[in-house]
Structure formats: C-alpha cells, structure tokens
N, C-alpha and C positions, 0 to 999 in steps of 0.2 A: 145282496149288494151290496158292497164294500163303502164304509162310510168315509167320508172324507178326512183325512187326518188331521187332527188339530183340535178338531169340534166336535164337543158333546153331543150326544143324540139328542138332544131337548133344545138345542142352541137356537135362539130368538134374540137376533142382532136387536132388536127395540128394548127388548126387556133387559138384555144385560147391558145396556148403554144406560137404560133408568136405574140400574142395579150401581155400578160404576160412579154414575153421574153423584148419586146419594152417598155413595163411601168418601169421594172428595168433597162433596157438600158437607161432611161434618169432618171431616180432619184434612182437608187440604190436601194440597198436591204432595209436598214433601211429608208430610205425616200418613199419606196412605201407601203403603208397601203392597209390593207383586199378591204376596200373601193376604191381604186385607181387600184387595180386589177379587182374589180367586174366592176368597170366603163370601164374599157380596154376591158374585155371579154366579157359583156354582160352576167357575170352570179354572183347570188346571193351568199353571205358565204355559206350557205351549199351545193351549187352547186359545188364552188371550192374544199371545205374539200372532199367531195363524189367524184370528177375527178382526183383529184391529192394531195390530204392529206393536209396539214397546208402549211403556207407559206413557211416556209425553203426547205421543199422538193420539192415546186413548182420552186424555186429558183435556187436548182439544178437539177433538170431536164432542165429548159432552159438552165444551163451552159454545161450540158451535150450535149443537139443538138447544141449550139453555137461551140463547139467545134468539133463535127461533121462536121458542115460547114466549118471549119476552115482546118481541117485534108483534106476533098476534094476540098477546094479551091487550099491549096498549092500542092497537089498533082497532079492537072491538068495544074497548070502555071509553076511545076518546071520539063516539059517537058524534056524527056534525048533526045528528038532528035532534039531539038533547042541547039543552041550555049549559054553558061551558061550566060553572059551576058543580052540575049533577057529575057532566061528565069526569072532572077531575074525580070527585069525590069517588065517583066508580073506580077511578085509575086507582087511586089509593086504596081501597078498600079490599081488590083483587091482589096488590101488591103485599099490604098487609098480612092476607091469609096465607100467601106463597113464603113469606118471611116468618112467619110463627109455624108453619109446619116442619114435621120433621120427625121421625121416629124416637131419636133421643133430645129431642128437646128443638126450639128456634133455632133456625139456620139462618136466618137473614137470606141474602142476595150469592147464589154461588160466584158469579164475578166479582162485586166488592170482597166477600167472604176467602176467598182464594187467590182468583188473580195479583190482588194489589202486592203481595209479597213475591210473589213467581217476577213482576213485571219488570223488577230492577234491573235482573241479569240474564231474561229471558226475552230477544226482540220480537221474536215471534207471538209470542204470550202478552206483550205487550200491546201489539199490534191489534191482537184478537179484543182485549179490554178495552181498548181506545174507541175501537168500531161498535164494541157494543155500547160501550157509553154514546158515543155522537149518534148512531143511527136512533137512539130512542130520544134524543135532544132533536131531532131533525122533525120525527114524528109529531112530536109534542109544540116544535115550532110552527109547523103547518096547520094545526088545530087554533092554534093561538092566533096567527095572522088570519084565520078567517074568522074568529070573534071580532077581531078588529076591524075588518073588512066590513062585518056587520054589524057595529056599532054599539057590539055587546060589550064589548073590553076598552074602557076606557085607560090608556095610559101612552107614556110617553118613551117607554123603555122597550127596546128592539124585541119582537116576540123570539128572534134565537136567544136574546141575553135572557129574557124571563122565562124560558123552555131550561134553562141550563139551572136557573134558581129553582125551580119546581123539581127537576132531576137530581136539585141536590137535597132538598126537602126528605125526597123518596128514597136516595142513599141513605140519609140520616136514618128515617126509620129502619132500613136495613141493620145498620150498624148496632141501633139501639134494641131490636128486637132480640139480634144474637147476643145483646149484652143481658138481655130478661127482661125489658119493658114490657108492660103488661097491653094487653092488646087494647084497654079503657085510654092508656096512656099514648099510645101510636095516632088511636083515632083522634085523640083529641089533638094532638099535633100536626095530624093529615089536616083535620077541618081548620085550624088555626090557619094553615098554609093556603086553603082555598080561598077562606075568607079576605085573607089579605091582596092574595091575585086578583079578587074579582071584586076589590072595592068594597068588602061587604064588612069591615070593621065598624064602621060608623055607623052601623042598623045595630050593634051589639046592646045590649044593656050596659050602662055604666055603672 
C-alpha cells in the first residue's frame, strides 16, 4: 500500500501535537524553529506542513488543545460537592503541578508564557489568548456565585470580579514558577490567596 505523502509511517497526530506543544512551551513561538519542531516530533518539514499546515497553524492548534486541558482541569477541581476553600486549593495544586513540569525546567503556563508576546502584533493569537483567560474567569465566577448563593462565601465583591482576582493569582504562580520559585513558595502563595478569598485570614495565628 502506498503511504500518504508527507506523513511518516509512525505518524500519530495527538503525540505529534503534544511534542510540538512542548517545544513551543519551552522556547515560545518565535524562538521555536521548524527544525526544532521537526526534531521534537520526528517529522520533516513536508510532513509537518502536510499534517498541520504552517508553523502558525500548528501553534494555534497547540493553544486550542492546551485551553481544552485547562477547562477540563478547572471544572474537575472546582467541584460543587467540595467546600469552596478545598476546591480552590485543589485548583491551585493542580495548576502548580502543571507549571513546575517540563523536561528542561519549570515552564509555567503555555498561554501566559508564549502568547503574551505574540498577541501584540497577531490579532488571531490575541483573540485566542483572551478567550483562554476569559473562559477560566467564567468557570470560576460560576463556582464563586454558587458559594455566595449557598451562604458559604460572604463578600460584597461581584463573583466575576473576584474570579479575575483569583485567576490573577494563578497567572502570577505561572510566571513565578517559570522564574524559578520553589514549590513551597508557590504553595504558600496559593494558600494565602485561598484564605483571603474565603475570609480565613482572621483565623490565622497572630
């Protein structure tokens, strides 16, 4: 049987996407060459173009898959069956584990670490970047709104606004992980955020 032109015999689209994602995650869109992508995926240039289109199309697809992973992870951690503080702790713990992972060192968040630079001049990447931030805001806002409705969370701050603050903490964790902060430091920062949001600060030892 004649093999489809441009695709290696062992071509696995999901695996290749994950490998390309990791290459972009380490060195960013501009800093990752086609040769780097070929080395990461084991595919030559014609194979990459035949499977995914150009470099920008491949990058956008990795962002979409990363956003899907983020949505799934946040929904899983923000269980409505858990107390809000425990749900937030689970969300931060999972995020920290992702941010500290990486073959060559802590990588932080793919969106925060790579799309921020490209968003200035590329409207499509900017739109994808913004959508990634906003959809997590919305998932968290719904969870906070539920906590308010149940009388678990006492605050006069709108859930949508508070959600952006919490996501801001998570974004900071991503940047600090990439900058080299230890897991202990990141976890302490996350715990402080949980206590501030849930009104637990006064319960701490003075």
